[in-house]
C-alpha positions as CSV (number, residue, x, y, z in Angstrom):
1,M,65.5,149.2,97.5
2,A,63.9,150.2,94.3
3,L,60.4,148.9,93.5
4,R,60.1,147.5,89.8
5,I,57.5,145.0,88.3
6,N,58.9,144.2,84.8
7,T,62.3,143.2,86.1
8,N,62.4,141.3,89.6
9,I,66.2,141.3,90.3
10,A,65.7,139.5,93.7
11,A,63.7,136.8,92.0
12,L,66.1,136.3,89.1
13,N,68.9,136.1,91.6
14,A,67.1,133.6,93.6
15,H,66.3,131.8,90.6
16,R,69.7,131.4,89.3
17,Q,71.0,130.3,92.9
18,L,68.3,127.7,93.0
19,A,69.2,126.3,89.2
20,D,72.8,125.9,90.4
21,T,71.8,124.1,93.6
22,D,69.4,121.7,91.4
23,A,72.3,121.1,89.2
24,R,74.6,120.3,91.9
25,L,72.1,118.1,93.7
26,S,71.4,116.2,90.3
27,V,75.2,115.4,90.2
28,S,75.1,114.2,93.8
29,M,72.3,112.0,93.2
30,E,74.0,110.6,90.0
31,R,77.1,110.1,92.0
32,L,75.4,108.2,95.0
33,S,73.3,106.1,92.6
34,S,76.0,104.7,90.5
35,G,78.9,105.0,93.0
36,Y,81.1,106.9,90.7
37,R,82.7,110.1,90.8
38,I,83.2,110.2,87.1
39,N,79.9,109.5,85.2
40,K,80.5,111.6,82.4
41,A,83.6,113.1,80.4
42,K,83.0,116.5,81.5
43,D,83.2,115.2,85.0
44,D,86.9,114.7,85.0
45,V,88.4,114.5,81.4
46,A,92.0,113.8,82.5
47,G,90.7,111.3,85.2
48,L,88.5,109.5,82.8
49,S,91.4,108.9,80.5
50,I,93.7,107.4,83.1
51,A,90.8,105.6,84.6
52,N,90.1,104.0,81.6
53,A,93.3,102.8,80.5
54,L,93.8,101.4,84.0
55,R,90.5,99.6,83.8
56,M,91.8,98.0,80.2
57,E,95.0,97.1,82.0
58,V,93.1,95.2,84.7
59,R,91.2,93.4,82.0
60,G,94.1,92.3,80.3
61,L,96.0,91.1,83.4
62,R,92.7,89.0,84.4
63,M,92.9,87.4,81.3
64,A,96.6,86.8,81.6
65,Q,95.9,85.4,85.0
66,Q,93.5,83.1,83.2
67,N,96.1,81.9,80.8
68,T,98.4,81.2,83.7
69,A,95.7,78.9,85.5
70,Q,95.5,77.1,82.3
71,A,98.9,76.8,81.5
72,T,99.3,75.4,85.0
73,A,96.7,72.7,84.2
74,L,98.7,72.1,81.2
75,L,101.7,71.3,82.6
76,Q,99.7,69.3,85.6
77,M,98.6,67.1,82.7
78,A,102.0,66.4,81.2
79,E,103.4,65.9,85.0
80,G,100.8,63.2,85.6
81,G,101.8,61.3,82.2
82,A,105.4,61.5,83.4
83,N,104.8,60.2,86.6
84,K,102.8,57.4,85.4
85,I,105.6,56.3,82.9
86,E,108.2,56.6,85.8
87,T,105.7,54.4,87.7
88,I,106.0,51.7,84.6
89,I,109.7,52.1,84.7
90,E,110.0,51.2,88.3
91,R,108.2,48.0,87.4
92,L,110.4,47.4,84.6
93,K,113.2,47.4,87.0
94,E,111.8,44.8,89.2
95,L,111.0,42.4,86.0
96,A,114.7,43.1,84.7
97,T,116.3,42.6,87.9
98,T,114.2,39.2,88.4
99,A,115.0,38.1,84.9
100,A,118.6,38.8,85.4
101,S,119.1,36.0,88.1
102,D,119.5,32.2,87.4
103,N,117.0,31.5,89.6
104,T,114.6,32.6,87.2
105,D,114.3,29.7,84.2
106,A,113.6,30.3,80.6
107,N,109.9,30.1,80.8
108,G,109.8,32.4,83.6
109,R,111.9,34.8,81.6
110,A,109.5,34.7,78.7
111,R,106.6,35.6,80.9
112,L,108.6,38.7,82.3
113,D,109.5,39.5,79.0
114,A,105.8,39.3,77.8
115,E,104.9,41.7,80.6
116,A,107.8,44.3,79.9
117,Q,106.8,44.3,76.0
118,A,103.5,45.2,77.0
119,L,104.6,47.9,79.6
120,L,106.9,49.2,76.8
121,S,103.8,49.7,74.4
122,E,101.8,51.2,77.3
123,I,104.9,53.7,77.7
124,D,104.2,54.9,74.2
125,R,100.5,55.1,74.3
126,I,101.1,57.2,77.4
127,A,103.5,59.4,75.8
128,N,101.3,59.9,72.5
129,D,97.9,60.4,74.4
130,T,99.0,63.0,77.1
131,Q,98.0,66.2,75.3
132,Y,96.3,69.3,75.8
133,G,93.9,70.1,73.1
134,T,96.0,69.2,70.0
135,T,99.5,69.4,71.7
136,K,101.2,66.5,72.6
137,L,103.1,67.1,75.9
138,L,105.6,64.1,76.1
139,T,106.9,63.3,72.7
140,G,109.9,65.8,72.8
141,S,110.6,69.2,71.6
142,V,107.4,70.9,72.7
143,N,107.6,74.6,72.5
144,L,104.9,76.4,74.4
145,T,104.2,80.3,74.8
146,F,102.4,81.7,77.5
147,Q,100.6,85.1,77.6
148,I,101.3,86.4,81.2
149,G,101.0,90.1,80.6
150,S,98.9,92.8,79.1
151,A,101.2,93.9,76.7
152,N,103.5,92.4,74.0
153,T,107.2,92.3,75.2
154,S,108.4,88.8,75.1
155,T,110.8,89.2,78.3
156,E,108.1,90.8,80.5
157,D,104.7,89.7,79.1
158,Q,105.2,86.0,77.9
159,I,107.0,82.8,79.4
160,A,108.5,80.3,77.0
161,V,108.1,76.8,78.3
162,N,110.2,74.0,76.5
163,L,109.7,70.4,77.1
164,T,113.0,69.0,75.4
165,Q,112.9,65.5,76.6
166,G,110.5,63.1,74.9
167,L,109.3,60.1,76.9
168,E,108.5,57.4,73.9
169,T,110.5,54.3,74.5
170,N,112.9,55.3,71.4
171,D,113.5,58.6,73.6
172,L,114.3,56.7,76.7
173,G,116.4,53.9,75.0
174,L,114.1,51.1,75.7
175,N,113.0,50.1,72.2
176,G,115.1,47.4,72.1
177,L,114.5,46.1,75.8
178,S,114.4,42.4,76.1
179,L,114.2,39.9,78.9
180,A,114.2,36.9,77.0
181,S,117.8,35.8,78.2
182,L,120.1,36.3,81.1
183,A,122.5,38.7,79.2
184,S,119.7,40.7,77.7
185,A,117.9,41.2,81.1
186,Q,121.2,42.4,82.6
187,L,121.6,44.9,79.6
188,A,118.1,46.0,80.3
189,I,119.0,46.9,83.8
190,E,121.5,49.5,82.6
191,S,118.7,50.9,80.0
192,I,116.1,51.0,82.5
193,N,118.5,53.3,84.9
194,S,119.2,55.5,82.0
195,A,115.6,55.8,81.4
196,L,114.9,57.1,84.6
197,T,117.4,59.7,84.2
198,S,115.6,61.0,81.0
199,I,112.1,60.9,82.8
200,N,113.9,62.9,85.5
201,I,115.0,65.7,83.2
202,S,111.7,65.5,81.9
203,L,110.0,66.1,85.2
204,G,112.6,68.8,86.3
205,E,111.5,70.7,83.0
206,I,108.0,70.5,84.0
207,G,108.6,71.4,87.6
208,A,110.7,74.6,86.6
209,A,107.8,75.7,84.6
210,Q,105.3,75.3,87.1
211,S,107.1,77.0,89.7
212,R,107.6,79.9,87.4
213,L,104.0,80.1,86.7
214,E,102.9,80.0,90.2
215,F,104.9,83.3,90.9
216,A,103.6,84.6,87.9
217,S,100.2,84.2,89.1
218,A,100.8,85.6,92.3
219,N,102.6,88.7,90.8
220,L,99.4,89.2,88.4
221,A,96.9,89.1,91.6
222,I,99.1,91.5,93.2
223,S,99.5,93.9,90.2
224,I,95.5,93.4,89.5
225,E,94.8,94.4,93.1
226,N,97.2,97.6,93.0
227,I,95.8,98.9,89.6
228,S,92.3,98.3,90.5
229,A,92.8,100.3,93.8
230,S,94.6,103.3,91.4
231,E,91.7,103.2,89.3
232,S,89.2,103.4,92.1
233,T,90.6,106.4,93.7
234,I,90.2,108.0,90.4
235,R,86.9,106.9,89.3
236,D,84.8,106.0,92.4
237,V,83.0,108.3,94.5
238,D,83.5,108.8,98.2
239,M,80.1,107.9,99.4
240,A,80.5,109.6,102.7
241,F,81.9,113.1,101.3
242,E,79.1,113.0,98.5
243,M,76.8,112.3,101.3
244,V,77.3,115.5,102.8
245,N,77.0,117.4,99.7
246,F,73.7,115.9,98.8
247,T,72.3,116.7,102.3
248,K,73.8,120.5,101.7
249,N,72.3,121.0,98.7
250,Q,68.9,119.4,99.7
251,I,68.7,122.2,102.5
252,L,69.8,124.8,100.0
253,L,67.4,123.6,97.3
254,Q,64.4,124.1,100.2
255,A,65.9,127.2,101.2
256,G,66.0,128.5,97.6
257,T,62.5,127.3,96.7
258,A,61.1,129.6,99.7
259,M,63.5,132.6,98.8
260,L,62.3,132.6,95.3
261,A,58.6,132.6,96.4
262,Q,59.4,135.4,98.8
263,A,61.2,137.3,96.0
264,N,58.3,136.8,93.6
265,M,56.0,138.0,96.4
266,A,58.2,141.4,96.9
267,P,56.6,143.4,94.1
268,Q,53.0,143.2,95.4
269,S,54.1,145.7,98.0
270,I,53.8,148.1,94.9
271,L,50.1,147.5,95.2
272,A,50.1,149.6,98.4
273,L,51.4,152.6,96.6
274,L,48.9,152.3,94.0
275,G,46.0,152.0,96.6
276,G,47.3,154.8,98.4
277,R,46.7,157.0,95.5
């Protein structure tokens, strides 16, 4: 072993190893404290790029999931209004059936007709008042588009909902309904039956859209879960494995510090040679 004072090779080597260990220990501490394997671009350039793309996809899908929930709420409002109009139609059927019978006199028909006209006005009010924001839902020719994906492919990322059947009295064929006479009451029964068919068409359109949105929401939840898992595999740290590295580097740091101290003391043995002189 050569004895040198100006250049302590053993100390330089120990210092280099100690610096490497300290750098690895810092990385382990950063990963353990953040929970991420990738904290800087230099940690994994390709992995960071993929993870960022997956994270953006998840954020877009979460908003799409919110869109789906709001679309479902919109359709529930439409369904509620349609159901209430259907209940009114049932009452109109009772009134018309009563007025179409000779056991009801002219005064009775007048009172029945007054109630029927009030109910027809209520149908129009409900049809015009059932709206989401500024969009009226029961006036016919309602075309809605819901964004249920994170891209802009219409066949994959949007759902179009068309509510073609209006539920105003004109749309239902009830605008001329009268129960004032026996003949008009009998005609009213046929009109009311036809109106019920129109309401069922509207409810069918609403129900079909609700069913599709329900499946879309379930699919979004699965996609968010799977994409999040993929991102986690790339970005998140394995805490148990990183703790093994942390413990190892802690021991190496302590050992390296001790060895650097020993290497720094080695040149002192030269003093024995100087003293022997």
